[in-house]
PyMOL Python script that loads the backbone (N, CA, C, O; Angstrom):
from pymol import cmd

cmd.read_pdbstr("""\
ATOM      1  N   MET A   1       4.432  51.202  33.301  1.00  0.00           N
ATOM      2  CA  MET A   1       6.468  51.103  33.144  1.00  0.00           C
ATOM      3  C   MET A   1       6.379  50.394  32.199  1.00  0.00           C
ATOM      4  O   MET A   1       5.828  49.317  32.424  1.00  0.00           O
ATOM      5  N   GLU A   2       6.962  50.708  30.452  1.00  0.00           N
ATOM      6  CA  GLU A   2       7.317  49.979  29.850  1.00  0.00           C
ATOM      7  C   GLU A   2       8.840  49.484  29.361  1.00  0.00           C
ATOM      8  O   GLU A   2       9.114  50.190  28.391  1.00  0.00           O
ATOM      9  N   LEU A   3       9.835  48.653  29.605  1.00  0.00           N
ATOM     10  CA  LEU A   3      11.337  48.561  29.296  1.00  0.00           C
ATOM     11  C   LEU A   3      11.530  47.904  27.804  1.00  0.00           C
ATOM     12  O   LEU A   3      11.153  46.755  27.572  1.00  0.00           O
ATOM     13  N   LYS A   4      12.156  48.744  26.802  1.00  0.00           N
ATOM     14  CA  LYS A   4      12.279  48.664  25.156  1.00  0.00           C
ATOM     15  C   LYS A   4      14.102  48.583  25.086  1.00  0.00           C
ATOM     16  O   LYS A   4      14.938  49.471  25.253  1.00  0.00           O
ATOM     17  N   ILE A   5      14.246  47.169  24.778  1.00  0.00           N
ATOM     18  CA  ILE A   5      15.544  46.444  24.820  1.00  0.00           C
ATOM     19  C   ILE A   5      15.494  46.480  23.155  1.00  0.00           C
ATOM     20  O   ILE A   5      14.753  45.619  22.683  1.00  0.00           O
ATOM     21  N   ASP A   6      16.358  47.590  21.914  1.00  0.00           N
ATOM     22  CA  ASP A   6      15.738  47.673  21.035  1.00  0.00           C
ATOM     23  C   ASP A   6      17.552  46.321  20.198  1.00  0.00           C
ATOM     24  O   ASP A   6      17.727  45.665  19.172  1.00  0.00           O
ATOM     25  N   LYS A   7      18.391  46.627  21.486  1.00  0.00           N
ATOM     26  CA  LYS A   7      19.418  45.854  20.815  1.00  0.00           C
ATOM     27  C   LYS A   7      20.823  45.759  22.303  1.00  0.00           C
ATOM     28  O   LYS A   7      21.276  46.704  22.949  1.00  0.00           O
ATOM     29  N   LEU A   8      21.122  44.472  22.404  1.00  0.00           N
ATOM     30  CA  LEU A   8      21.818  44.116  23.384  1.00  0.00           C
ATOM     31  C   LEU A   8      23.166  43.328  22.543  1.00  0.00           C
ATOM     32  O   LEU A   8      22.969  43.055  21.358  1.00  0.00           O
ATOM     33  N   THR A   9      23.770  43.168  22.818  1.00  0.00           N
ATOM     34  CA  THR A   9      25.348  42.375  22.374  1.00  0.00           C
ATOM     35  C   THR A   9      26.175  42.741  24.032  1.00  0.00           C
ATOM     36  O   THR A   9      26.011  43.592  24.907  1.00  0.00           O
ATOM     37  N   LEU A  10      27.097  41.573  23.827  1.00  0.00           N
ATOM     38  CA  LEU A  10      28.124  41.067  24.852  1.00  0.00           C
ATOM     39  C   LEU A  10      28.715  41.759  24.528  1.00  0.00           C
ATOM     40  O   LEU A  10      29.139  42.270  25.565  1.00  0.00           O
ATOM     41  N   ASP A  11      29.577  42.756  22.912  1.00  0.00           N
ATOM     42  CA  ASP A  11      30.414  43.279  23.605  1.00  0.00           C
ATOM     43  C   ASP A  11      31.031  44.975  24.057  1.00  0.00           C
ATOM     44  O   ASP A  11      31.851  45.870  23.852  1.00  0.00           O
ATOM     45  N   ASP A  12      30.113  44.598  24.654  1.00  0.00           N
ATOM     46  CA  ASP A  12      29.508  46.148  25.136  1.00  0.00           C
ATOM     47  C   ASP A  12      30.388  45.993  25.867  1.00  0.00           C
ATOM     48  O   ASP A  12      30.506  44.838  26.277  1.00  0.00           O
ATOM     49  N   PRO A  13      31.546  47.172  26.449  1.00  0.00           N
ATOM     50  CA  PRO A  13      32.573  47.590  27.755  1.00  0.00           C
ATOM     51  C   PRO A  13      32.081  47.014  28.990  1.00  0.00           C
ATOM     52  O   PRO A  13      32.984  46.488  29.641  1.00  0.00           O
ATOM     53  N   ALA A  14      30.455  46.922  29.732  1.00  0.00           N
ATOM     54  CA  ALA A  14      29.690  46.738  30.590  1.00  0.00           C
ATOM     55  C   ALA A  14      30.345  45.274  30.797  1.00  0.00           C
ATOM     56  O   ALA A  14      31.222  45.086  31.639  1.00  0.00           O
ATOM     57  N   PHE A  15      29.750  44.062  29.797  1.00  0.00           N
ATOM     58  CA  PHE A  15      30.267  43.149  30.023  1.00  0.00           C
ATOM     59  C   PHE A  15      31.405  42.731  30.644  1.00  0.00           C
ATOM     60  O   PHE A  15      31.566  41.708  31.311  1.00  0.00           O
ATOM     61  N   GLN A  16      31.900  43.279  30.476  1.00  0.00           N
ATOM     62  CA  GLN A  16      33.425  42.570  30.182  1.00  0.00           C
ATOM     63  C   GLN A  16      34.312  42.536  31.438  1.00  0.00           C
ATOM     64  O   GLN A  16      35.389  42.060  31.077  1.00  0.00           O
ATOM     65  N   LYS A  17      34.341  42.772  32.508  1.00  0.00           N
ATOM     66  CA  LYS A  17      34.257  42.346  33.953  1.00  0.00           C
ATOM     67  C   LYS A  17      33.703  41.653  33.829  1.00  0.00           C
ATOM     68  O   LYS A  17      34.442  40.740  34.199  1.00  0.00           O
ATOM     69  N   ILE A  18      32.530  41.059  33.469  1.00  0.00           N
ATOM     70  CA  ILE A  18      31.849  39.935  33.370  1.00  0.00           C
ATOM     71  C   ILE A  18      32.746  38.081  32.723  1.00  0.00           C
ATOM     72  O   ILE A  18      32.813  36.867  32.917  1.00  0.00           O
ATOM     73  N   ASP A  19      33.180  39.144  31.966  1.00  0.00           N
ATOM     74  CA  ASP A  19      33.429  38.323  31.121  1.00  0.00           C
ATOM     75  C   ASP A  19      34.234  37.681  31.560  1.00  0.00           C
ATOM     76  O   ASP A  19      34.192  36.456  31.446  1.00  0.00           O
ATOM     77  N   GLU A  20      35.401  38.434  32.317  1.00  0.00           N
ATOM     78  CA  GLU A  20      36.288  38.152  33.413  1.00  0.00           C
ATOM     79  C   GLU A  20      36.353  37.617  34.023  1.00  0.00           C
ATOM     80  O   GLU A  20      37.227  36.750  34.056  1.00  0.00           O
ATOM     81  N   ARG A  21      35.675  37.744  34.699  1.00  0.00           N
ATOM     82  CA  ARG A  21      35.762  36.546  36.361  1.00  0.00           C
ATOM     83  C   ARG A  21      35.070  35.711  35.683  1.00  0.00           C
ATOM     84  O   ARG A  21      35.802  34.728  35.563  1.00  0.00           O
ATOM     85  N   VAL A  22      33.862  35.465  35.043  1.00  0.00           N
ATOM     86  CA  VAL A  22      33.262  34.509  34.274  1.00  0.00           C
ATOM     87  C   VAL A  22      35.228  33.070  34.406  1.00  0.00           C
ATOM     88  O   VAL A  22      35.862  32.254  35.075  1.00  0.00           O
ATOM     89  N   ILE A  23      35.110  33.972  32.947  1.00  0.00           N
ATOM     90  CA  ILE A  23      36.400  33.189  32.488  1.00  0.00           C
ATOM     91  C   ILE A  23      38.214  32.769  34.191  1.00  0.00           C
ATOM     92  O   ILE A  23      39.073  31.925  34.446  1.00  0.00           O
ATOM     93  N   GLU A  24      37.831  33.720  34.569  1.00  0.00           N
ATOM     94  CA  GLU A  24      38.706  34.000  35.430  1.00  0.00           C
ATOM     95  C   GLU A  24      38.341  32.107  37.066  1.00  0.00           C
ATOM     96  O   GLU A  24      38.903  31.207  37.690  1.00  0.00           O
ATOM     97  N   LYS A  25      37.119  32.733  36.808  1.00  0.00           N
ATOM     98  CA  LYS A  25      36.040  31.334  38.118  1.00  0.00           C
ATOM     99  C   LYS A  25      37.056  29.500  36.693  1.00  0.00           C
ATOM    100  O   LYS A  25      37.920  28.657  36.935  1.00  0.00           O
ATOM    101  N   VAL A  26      36.443  29.734  35.782  1.00  0.00           N
ATOM    102  CA  VAL A  26      36.660  28.703  34.581  1.00  0.00           C
ATOM    103  C   VAL A  26      37.633  28.188  34.742  1.00  0.00           C
ATOM    104  O   VAL A  26      37.624  26.990  35.023  1.00  0.00           O
ATOM    105  N   GLU A  27      38.849  28.899  34.626  1.00  0.00           N
ATOM    106  CA  GLU A  27      40.550  28.783  34.823  1.00  0.00           C
ATOM    107  C   GLU A  27      40.616  28.239  36.791  1.00  0.00           C
ATOM    108  O   GLU A  27      41.153  27.166  37.064  1.00  0.00           O
ATOM    109  N   GLN A  28      40.302  28.704  37.387  1.00  0.00           N
ATOM    110  CA  GLN A  28      39.549  27.633  38.670  1.00  0.00           C
ATOM    111  C   GLN A  28      39.881  27.009  38.621  1.00  0.00           C
ATOM    112  O   GLN A  28      41.051  26.634  38.694  1.00  0.00           O
ATOM    113  N   THR A  29      38.224  26.217  38.342  1.00  0.00           N
ATOM    114  CA  THR A  29      37.473  25.045  38.837  1.00  0.00           C
ATOM    115  C   THR A  29      38.589  24.390  37.616  1.00  0.00           C
ATOM    116  O   THR A  29      38.706  23.175  37.777  1.00  0.00           O
ATOM    117  N   GLN A  30      39.308  24.854  36.606  1.00  0.00           N
ATOM    118  CA  GLN A  30      39.072  23.109  35.835  1.00  0.00           C
ATOM    119  C   GLN A  30      40.680  23.218  36.809  1.00  0.00           C
ATOM    120  O   GLN A  30      40.820  22.209  37.500  1.00  0.00           O
ATOM    121  N   GLY A  31      41.743  24.146  36.942  1.00  0.00           N
ATOM    122  CA  GLY A  31      42.686  24.072  37.390  1.00  0.00           C
ATOM    123  C   GLY A  31      42.070  23.351  38.677  1.00  0.00           C
ATOM    124  O   GLY A  31      42.077  22.214  38.204  1.00  0.00           O
ATOM    125  N   THR A  32      41.707  23.235  39.564  1.00  0.00           N
ATOM    126  CA  THR A  32      41.375  21.752  40.969  1.00  0.00           C
ATOM    127  C   THR A  32      40.907  21.092  40.129  1.00  0.00           C
ATOM    128  O   THR A  32      41.575  20.130  40.508  1.00  0.00           O
ATOM    129  N   LEU A  33      40.172  20.556  39.027  1.00  0.00           N
ATOM    130  CA  LEU A  33      39.906  19.132  38.783  1.00  0.00           C
ATOM    131  C   LEU A  33      40.636  18.358  38.285  1.00  0.00           C
ATOM    132  O   LEU A  33      40.544  17.147  38.484  1.00  0.00           O
ATOM    133  N   ILE A  34      41.568  18.936  37.489  1.00  0.00           N
ATOM    134  CA  ILE A  34      42.159  17.588  37.354  1.00  0.00           C
ATOM    135  C   ILE A  34      44.049  18.287  38.169  1.00  0.00           C
ATOM    136  O   ILE A  34      45.248  18.349  37.896  1.00  0.00           O
ATOM    137  N   SER A  35      43.287  18.558  38.986  1.00  0.00           N
ATOM    138  CA  SER A  35      44.442  18.269  40.335  1.00  0.00           C
ATOM    139  C   SER A  35      44.003  17.323  41.179  1.00  0.00           C
ATOM    140  O   SER A  35      44.487  16.726  42.140  1.00  0.00           O
ATOM    141  N   LEU A  36      42.399  17.319  40.285  1.00  0.00           N
ATOM    142  CA  LEU A  36      41.889  16.276  41.777  1.00  0.00           C
ATOM    143  C   LEU A  36      42.008  14.705  40.882  1.00  0.00           C
ATOM    144  O   LEU A  36      42.483  13.799  41.566  1.00  0.00           O
ATOM    145  N   LEU A  37      41.764  14.472  39.979  1.00  0.00           N
ATOM    146  CA  LEU A  37      41.939  14.080  38.553  1.00  0.00           C
ATOM    147  C   LEU A  37      43.329  13.202  38.558  1.00  0.00           C
ATOM    148  O   LEU A  37      43.388  11.976  38.463  1.00  0.00           O
ATOM    149  N   GLU A  38      44.459  14.130  38.692  1.00  0.00           N
ATOM    150  CA  GLU A  38      44.968  13.601  38.449  1.00  0.00           C
ATOM    151  C   GLU A  38      45.786  12.523  39.985  1.00  0.00           C
ATOM    152  O   GLU A  38      46.486  11.513  39.929  1.00  0.00           O
ATOM    153  N   LYS A  39      45.302  13.292  41.153  1.00  0.00           N
ATOM    154  CA  LYS A  39      45.801  12.557  42.648  1.00  0.00           C
ATOM    155  C   LYS A  39      45.283  11.351  41.996  1.00  0.00           C
ATOM    156  O   LYS A  39      46.077  10.585  41.450  1.00  0.00           O
ATOM    157  N   LYS A  40      43.726  11.054  42.004  1.00  0.00           N
ATOM    158  CA  LYS A  40      43.173  10.260  41.931  1.00  0.00           C
ATOM    159  C   LYS A  40      43.787   9.529  41.018  1.00  0.00           C
ATOM    160  O   LYS A  40      44.225   8.541  41.606  1.00  0.00           O
ATOM    161  N   TYR A  41      44.011   9.492  40.077  1.00  0.00           N
ATOM    162  CA  TYR A  41      44.972   7.763  38.838  1.00  0.00           C
ATOM    163  C   TYR A  41      46.149   8.293  38.905  1.00  0.00           C
ATOM    164  O   TYR A  41      46.833   8.331  37.882  1.00  0.00           O
ATOM    165  N   GLN A  42      46.678   8.858  40.231  1.00  0.00           N
ATOM    166  CA  GLN A  42      48.289   8.396  40.335  1.00  0.00           C
ATOM    167  C   GLN A  42      48.437   7.738  41.357  1.00  0.00           C
ATOM    168  O   GLN A  42      49.425   7.939  42.063  1.00  0.00           O
ATOM    169  N   PHE A  43      47.310   6.608  41.752  1.00  0.00           N
ATOM    170  CA  PHE A  43      47.199   6.494  42.591  1.00  0.00           C
ATOM    171  C   PHE A  43      46.356   4.757  42.405  1.00  0.00           C
ATOM    172  O   PHE A  43      45.167   4.853  42.101  1.00  0.00           O
ATOM    173  N   PRO A  44      46.730   3.725  42.517  1.00  0.00           N
ATOM    174  CA  PRO A  44      45.395   2.023  42.495  1.00  0.00           C
ATOM    175  C   PRO A  44      43.867   2.433  42.782  1.00  0.00           C
ATOM    176  O   PRO A  44      43.602   3.632  42.863  1.00  0.00           O
ATOM    177  N   LYS A  45      43.189   1.786  42.886  1.00  0.00           N
ATOM    178  CA  LYS A  45      42.100   2.097  43.466  1.00  0.00           C
ATOM    179  C   LYS A  45      41.986   0.802  44.601  1.00  0.00           C
ATOM    180  O   LYS A  45      40.887   0.339  44.906  1.00  0.00           O
ATOM    181  N   TYR A  46      43.050   0.375  45.082  1.00  0.00           N
ATOM    182  CA  TYR A  46      43.317  -0.303  46.074  1.00  0.00           C
ATOM    183  C   TYR A  46      44.883  -0.218  46.102  1.00  0.00           C
ATOM    184  O   TYR A  46      45.805  -0.782  45.512  1.00  0.00           O
ATOM    185  N   MET A  47      44.835   0.137  46.455  1.00  0.00           N
ATOM    186  CA  MET A  47      46.286   1.039  47.505  1.00  0.00           C
ATOM    187  C   MET A  47      47.582  -0.336  48.523  1.00  0.00           C
ATOM    188  O   MET A  47      47.065  -1.149  49.289  1.00  0.00           O
ATOM    189  N   ASN A  48      48.478  -0.328  48.402  1.00  0.00           N
ATOM    190  CA  ASN A  48      49.322  -1.011  49.511  1.00  0.00           C
ATOM    191  C   ASN A  48      49.105   0.818  50.762  1.00  0.00           C
ATOM    192  O   ASN A  48      48.534   1.904  50.664  1.00  0.00           O
ATOM    193  N   LYS A  49      49.774   0.267  51.531  1.00  0.00           N
ATOM    194  CA  LYS A  49      49.634   0.301  53.122  1.00  0.00           C
ATOM    195  C   LYS A  49      51.191   1.581  53.026  1.00  0.00           C
ATOM    196  O   LYS A  49      51.547   2.422  53.851  1.00  0.00           O
ATOM    197  N   THR A  50      51.644   1.300  51.993  1.00  0.00           N
ATOM    198  CA  THR A  50      53.135   2.826  51.947  1.00  0.00           C
ATOM    199  C   THR A  50      52.408   3.511  51.246  1.00  0.00           C
ATOM    200  O   THR A  50      52.433   4.665  51.671  1.00  0.00           O
ATOM    201  N   GLN A  51      51.383   3.343  49.871  1.00  0.00           N
ATOM    202  CA  GLN A  51      50.275   4.134  48.700  1.00  0.00           C
ATOM    203  C   GLN A  51      49.175   4.873  49.701  1.00  0.00           C
ATOM    204  O   GLN A  51      48.546   5.928  49.625  1.00  0.00           O
ATOM    205  N   ALA A  52      49.215   4.340  50.187  1.00  0.00           N
ATOM    206  CA  ALA A  52      47.597   5.211  50.861  1.00  0.00           C
ATOM    207  C   ALA A  52      48.236   6.038  51.783  1.00  0.00           C
ATOM    208  O   ALA A  52      47.669   7.042  52.212  1.00  0.00           O
ATOM    209  N   SER A  53      49.650   5.636  52.222  1.00  0.00           N
ATOM    210  CA  SER A  53      49.706   6.671  53.695  1.00  0.00           C
ATOM    211  C   SER A  53      49.996   7.944  52.431  1.00  0.00           C
ATOM    212  O   SER A  53      49.059   8.724  52.599  1.00  0.00           O
ATOM    213  N   LYS A  54      50.789   8.427  51.375  1.00  0.00           N
ATOM    214  CA  LYS A  54      51.691   8.319  50.777  1.00  0.00           C
ATOM    215  C   LYS A  54      50.474   9.759  49.566  1.00  0.00           C
ATOM    216  O   LYS A  54      50.782  10.807  49.000  1.00  0.00           O
ATOM    217  N   TYR A  55      48.802   8.787  49.725  1.00  0.00           N
ATOM    218  CA  TYR A  55      47.642   9.212  48.706  1.00  0.00           C
ATOM    219  C   TYR A  55      47.097  10.492  49.636  1.00  0.00           C
ATOM    220  O   TYR A  55      46.981  11.538  48.996  1.00  0.00           O
ATOM    221  N   MET A  56      46.676  10.571  51.334  1.00  0.00           N
ATOM    222  CA  MET A  56      46.474  10.771  52.219  1.00  0.00           C
ATOM    223  C   MET A  56      47.110  12.088  52.829  1.00  0.00           C
ATOM    224  O   MET A  56      46.594  13.048  53.399  1.00  0.00           O
ATOM    225  N   GLY A  57      48.714  11.714  52.428  1.00  0.00           N
ATOM    226  CA  GLY A  57      49.789  12.896  52.642  1.00  0.00           C
ATOM    227  C   GLY A  57      50.077  12.695  54.090  1.00  0.00           C
ATOM    228  O   GLY A  57      50.394  13.637  54.816  1.00  0.00           O
ATOM    229  N   VAL A  58      49.972  11.530  54.487  1.00  0.00           N
ATOM    230  CA  VAL A  58      50.427  11.548  56.127  1.00  0.00           C
ATOM    231  C   VAL A  58      51.446  10.679  55.654  1.00  0.00           C
ATOM    232  O   VAL A  58      51.257  10.235  54.522  1.00  0.00           O
ATOM    233  N   SER A  59      52.948  10.169  56.513  1.00  0.00           N
ATOM    234  CA  SER A  59      53.169   9.334  57.506  1.00  0.00           C
ATOM    235  C   SER A  59      52.729   8.629  56.752  1.00  0.00           C
ATOM    236  O   SER A  59      51.741   8.926  56.081  1.00  0.00           O
ATOM    237  N   TYR A  60      53.844   6.611  56.593  1.00  0.00           N
ATOM    238  CA  TYR A  60      53.823   5.909  56.817  1.00  0.00           C
ATOM    239  C   TYR A  60      53.182   5.649  58.641  1.00  0.00           C
ATOM    240  O   TYR A  60      52.169   5.056  59.011  1.00  0.00           O
ATOM    241  N   ASN A  61      54.305   6.398  59.501  1.00  0.00           N
ATOM    242  CA  ASN A  61      53.608   5.280  61.343  1.00  0.00           C
ATOM    243  C   ASN A  61      52.214   6.266  61.868  1.00  0.00           C
ATOM    244  O   ASN A  61      51.470   6.136  62.840  1.00  0.00           O
ATOM    245  N   THR A  62      52.244   7.179  60.868  1.00  0.00           N
ATOM    246  CA  THR A  62      50.964   8.611  61.268  1.00  0.00           C
ATOM    247  C   THR A  62      49.683   7.858  61.494  1.00  0.00           C
ATOM    248  O   THR A  62      49.037   7.772  62.539  1.00  0.00           O
ATOM    249  N   MET A  63      49.228   6.871  59.296  1.00  0.00           N
ATOM    250  CA  MET A  63      48.811   6.284  58.699  1.00  0.00           C
ATOM    251  C   MET A  63      48.334   5.299  59.959  1.00  0.00           C
ATOM    252  O   MET A  63      47.179   5.131  60.352  1.00  0.00           O
ATOM    253  N   MET A  64      49.197   4.875  60.325  1.00  0.00           N
ATOM    254  CA  MET A  64      48.900   2.679  60.874  1.00  0.00           C
ATOM    255  C   MET A  64      48.754   3.064  62.688  1.00  0.00           C
ATOM    256  O   MET A  64      47.989   2.609  63.538  1.00  0.00           O
ATOM    257  N   ASP A  65      49.613   3.866  62.752  1.00  0.00           N
ATOM    258  CA  ASP A  65      49.420   3.967  64.793  1.00  0.00           C
ATOM    259  C   ASP A  65      47.880   5.411  64.741  1.00  0.00           C
ATOM    260  O   ASP A  65      46.786   5.090  65.204  1.00  0.00           O
ATOM    261  N   LYS A  66      48.021   6.376  64.340  1.00  0.00           N
ATOM    262  CA  LYS A  66      46.535   7.318  64.081  1.00  0.00           C
ATOM    263  C   LYS A  66      45.468   6.566  63.256  1.00  0.00           C
ATOM    264  O   LYS A  66      44.393   6.107  63.643  1.00  0.00           O
ATOM    265  N   TYR A  67      45.649   6.561  62.855  1.00  0.00           N
ATOM    266  CA  TYR A  67      44.061   6.435  61.284  1.00  0.00           C
ATOM    267  C   TYR A  67      43.392   5.212  61.738  1.00  0.00           C
ATOM    268  O   TYR A  67      42.373   4.867  62.336  1.00  0.00           O
ATOM    269  N   VAL A  68      44.491   4.689  61.147  1.00  0.00           N
ATOM    270  CA  VAL A  68      43.862   3.128  61.972  1.00  0.00           C
ATOM    271  C   VAL A  68      43.018   2.961  62.934  1.00  0.00           C
ATOM    272  O   VAL A  68      41.890   2.515  62.720  1.00  0.00           O
ATOM    273  N   PRO A  69      43.457   3.302  64.152  1.00  0.00           N
ATOM    274  CA  PRO A  69      43.382   3.126  65.430  1.00  0.00           C
ATOM    275  C   PRO A  69      41.934   4.250  65.389  1.00  0.00           C
ATOM    276  O   PRO A  69      40.993   4.053  66.157  1.00  0.00           O
ATOM    277  N   ALA A  70      41.933   4.985  64.759  1.00  0.00           N
ATOM    278  CA  ALA A  70      40.355   6.029  64.456  1.00  0.00           C
ATOM    279  C   ALA A  70      39.293   5.044  63.659  1.00  0.00           C
ATOM    280  O   ALA A  70      38.213   5.429  63.211  1.00  0.00           O
ATOM    281  N   GLY A  71      39.628   4.175  63.601  1.00  0.00           N
ATOM    282  CA  GLY A  71      38.519   3.796  61.509  1.00  0.00           C
ATOM    283  C   GLY A  71      38.864   3.307  60.750  1.00  0.00           C
ATOM    284  O   GLY A  71      38.136   2.551  60.108  1.00  0.00           O
ATOM    285  N   LEU A  72      40.595   3.570  60.349  1.00  0.00           N
ATOM    286  CA  LEU A  72      39.916   3.412  58.893  1.00  0.00           C
ATOM    287  C   LEU A  72      40.318   1.930  58.395  1.00  0.00           C
ATOM    288  O   LEU A  72      41.194   1.166  58.800  1.00  0.00           O
ATOM    289  N   GLN A  73      39.652   1.841  57.684  1.00  0.00           N
ATOM    290  CA  GLN A  73      39.901   0.093  57.194  1.00  0.00           C
ATOM    291  C   GLN A  73      40.336  -0.041  56.410  1.00  0.00           C
ATOM    292  O   GLN A  73      40.648   0.412  55.309  1.00  0.00           O
ATOM    293  N   LEU A  74      40.389  -0.954  57.191  1.00  0.00           N
ATOM    294  CA  LEU A  74      42.073  -2.568  55.670  1.00  0.00           C
ATOM    295  C   LEU A  74      41.852  -3.508  55.097  1.00  0.00           C
ATOM    296  O   LEU A  74      41.758  -4.507  55.810  1.00  0.00           O
ATOM    297  N   ILE A  75      41.693  -3.678  53.881  1.00  0.00           N
ATOM    298  CA  ILE A  75      40.994  -4.854  53.399  1.00  0.00           C
ATOM    299  C   ILE A  75      42.441  -5.585  53.740  1.00  0.00           C
ATOM    300  O   ILE A  75      43.625  -5.258  53.657  1.00  0.00           O
ATOM    301  N   ILE A  76      41.547  -6.994  54.259  1.00  0.00           N
ATOM    302  CA  ILE A  76      42.286  -7.837  54.432  1.00  0.00           C
ATOM    303  C   ILE A  76      42.440  -9.466  53.488  1.00  0.00           C
ATOM    304  O   ILE A  76      41.699 -10.334  53.948  1.00  0.00           O
ATOM    305  N   VAL A  77      43.365  -9.942  52.181  1.00  0.00           N
ATOM    306  CA  VAL A  77      42.266 -11.034  51.992  1.00  0.00           C
ATOM    307  C   VAL A  77      43.415 -12.275  51.806  1.00  0.00           C
ATOM    308  O   VAL A  77      44.103 -12.040  50.812  1.00  0.00           O
ATOM    309  N   ASP A  78      43.692 -13.158  52.289  1.00  0.00           N
ATOM    310  CA  ASP A  78      44.642 -13.801  52.776  1.00  0.00           C
ATOM    311  C   ASP A  78      45.767 -13.328  53.227  1.00  0.00           C
ATOM    312  O   ASP A  78      46.409 -13.591  52.210  1.00  0.00           O
ATOM    313  N   GLY A  79      46.449 -12.899  53.839  1.00  0.00           N
ATOM    314  CA  GLY A  79      47.319 -12.062  54.250  1.00  0.00           C
ATOM    315  C   GLY A  79      47.342 -10.527  53.283  1.00  0.00           C
ATOM    316  O   GLY A  79      47.257  -9.435  53.845  1.00  0.00           O
ATOM    317  N   VAL A  80      47.409 -10.600  52.504  1.00  0.00           N
ATOM    318  CA  VAL A  80      47.382  -9.351  51.828  1.00  0.00           C
ATOM    319  C   VAL A  80      46.718  -8.277  52.450  1.00  0.00           C
ATOM    320  O   VAL A  80      45.614  -8.424  52.975  1.00  0.00           O
ATOM    321  N   ILE A  81      47.276  -7.286  52.424  1.00  0.00           N
ATOM    322  CA  ILE A  81      46.875  -5.552  53.166  1.00  0.00           C
ATOM    323  C   ILE A  81      46.300  -4.439  52.222  1.00  0.00           C
ATOM    324  O   ILE A  81      47.199  -3.605  52.109  1.00  0.00           O
ATOM    325  N   ARG A  82      45.316  -4.090  51.566  1.00  0.00           N
ATOM    326  CA  ARG A  82      44.776  -2.624  51.002  1.00  0.00           C
ATOM    327  C   ARG A  82      44.079  -1.887  51.475  1.00  0.00           C
ATOM    328  O   ARG A  82      43.354  -2.280  52.389  1.00  0.00           O
ATOM    329  N   ILE A  83      44.045  -0.991  51.185  1.00  0.00           N
ATOM    330  CA  ILE A  83      43.052   0.136  51.294  1.00  0.00           C
ATOM    331  C   ILE A  83      42.493   1.074  50.335  1.00  0.00           C
ATOM    332  O   ILE A  83      43.229   1.938  49.857  1.00  0.00           O
ATOM    333  N   SER A  84      41.453   1.007  50.052  1.00  0.00           N
ATOM    334  CA  SER A  84      40.780   1.950  48.889  1.00  0.00           C
ATOM    335  C   SER A  84      40.682   3.571  48.332  1.00  0.00           C
ATOM    336  O   SER A  84      41.640   3.935  49.014  1.00  0.00           O
ATOM    337  N   GLN A  85      40.505   4.110  48.027  1.00  0.00           N
ATOM    338  CA  GLN A  85      40.823   5.695  48.331  1.00  0.00           C
ATOM    339  C   GLN A  85      39.569   6.139  48.342  1.00  0.00           C
ATOM    340  O   GLN A  85      39.475   7.352  48.532  1.00  0.00           O
ATOM    341  N   ASP A  86      38.060   5.247  48.127  1.00  0.00           N
ATOM    342  CA  ASP A  86      36.879   5.702  48.803  1.00  0.00           C
ATOM    343  C   ASP A  86      36.984   5.788  49.902  1.00  0.00           C
ATOM    344  O   ASP A  86      36.302   6.579  50.554  1.00  0.00           O
ATOM    345  N   GLU A  87      38.247   4.662  50.648  1.00  0.00           N
ATOM    346  CA  GLU A  87      37.781   4.570  51.972  1.00  0.00           C
ATOM    347  C   GLU A  87      38.535   5.948  53.128  1.00  0.00           C
ATOM    348  O   GLU A  87      38.286   6.566  54.163  1.00  0.00           O
ATOM    349  N   CYS A  88      39.383   5.844  52.240  1.00  0.00           N
ATOM    350  CA  CYS A  88      41.143   6.816  52.260  1.00  0.00           C
ATOM    351  C   CYS A  88      39.938   7.972  52.379  1.00  0.00           C
ATOM    352  O   CYS A  88      39.288   7.684  53.384  1.00  0.00           O
ATOM    353  N   ASP A  89      39.421   9.098  51.778  1.00  0.00           N
ATOM    354  CA  ASP A  89      38.097  10.197  51.517  1.00  0.00           C
ATOM    355  C   ASP A  89      36.694  10.230  52.354  1.00  0.00           C
ATOM    356  O   ASP A  89      35.990  11.188  52.676  1.00  0.00           O
ATOM    357  N   ARG A  90      36.552   8.858  52.583  1.00  0.00           N
ATOM    358  CA  ARG A  90      35.486   8.919  53.612  1.00  0.00           C
ATOM    359  C   ARG A  90      35.897   8.761  55.313  1.00  0.00           C
ATOM    360  O   ARG A  90      35.366   9.144  56.356  1.00  0.00           O
ATOM    361  N   PHE A  91      36.928   8.115  55.029  1.00  0.00           N
ATOM    362  CA  PHE A  91      37.606   8.547  56.205  1.00  0.00           C
ATOM    363  C   PHE A  91      37.687   9.864  56.683  1.00  0.00           C
ATOM    364  O   PHE A  91      36.848  10.489  57.332  1.00  0.00           O
ATOM    365  N   MET A  92      39.586  10.458  56.005  1.00  0.00           N
ATOM    366  CA  MET A  92      39.063  12.032  55.856  1.00  0.00           C
ATOM    367  C   MET A  92      37.797  13.092  55.723  1.00  0.00           C
ATOM    368  O   MET A  92      37.711  14.239  56.162  1.00  0.00           O
ATOM    369  N   LYS A  93      36.961  12.403  55.057  1.00  0.00           N
ATOM    370  CA  LYS A  93      35.682  13.171  55.435  1.00  0.00           C
ATOM    371  C   LYS A  93      35.149  13.062  56.911  1.00  0.00           C
ATOM    372  O   LYS A  93      34.628  14.027  57.471  1.00  0.00           O
ATOM    373  N   ALA A  94      35.225  12.468  57.201  1.00  0.00           N
ATOM    374  CA  ALA A  94      34.385  11.915  58.905  1.00  0.00           C
ATOM    375  C   ALA A  94      34.779  12.310  59.090  1.00  0.00           C
ATOM    376  O   ALA A  94      34.103  13.223  59.561  1.00  0.00           O
ATOM    377  N   ASN A  95      36.273  12.661  59.224  1.00  0.00           N
ATOM    378  CA  ASN A  95      36.939  13.515  60.974  1.00  0.00           C
ATOM    379  C   ASN A  95      37.774  14.985  60.363  1.00  0.00           C
ATOM    380  O   ASN A  95      38.708  15.597  60.879  1.00  0.00           O
ATOM    381  N   GLN A  96      36.921  15.295  58.882  1.00  0.00           N
ATOM    382  CA  GLN A  96      36.884  16.568  58.994  1.00  0.00           C
ATOM    383  C   GLN A  96      36.485  17.724  60.251  1.00  0.00           C
ATOM    384  O   GLN A  96      35.430  17.681  60.884  1.00  0.00           O
ATOM    385  N   LYS A  97      37.191  18.391  60.383  1.00  0.00           N
ATOM    386  CA  LYS A  97      36.538  19.611  61.739  1.00  0.00           C
ATOM    387  C   LYS A  97      36.330  20.920  61.015  1.00  0.00           C
ATOM    388  O   LYS A  97      35.913  21.904  61.627  1.00  0.00           O
TER     389      LYS A  97
END
""", "prot")
cmd.dss("prot")
cmd.show_as("cartoon", "prot")
cmd.util.cbc("prot")
cmd.orient("prot")
């Protein structure tokens, strides 16, 4: 059996649905990436406790009363407390169910 294709163009209506789906997926992915980047750069790399609670989307009290005792690591230098974005992300991923 031999298959011979003389001419194939992507302008063919058969490819229109594929083009539409690819464009839709690219737009969805692009939107997701933009949202993640906005969140990442909206906050400093090392946040105070209030910023960290906003970054994580929880109240200050929830973060301090539940997340810190559950293992969210604080950085304390000369009495100044900071929490890194990486630590917040690690903690949330570790507690994902």
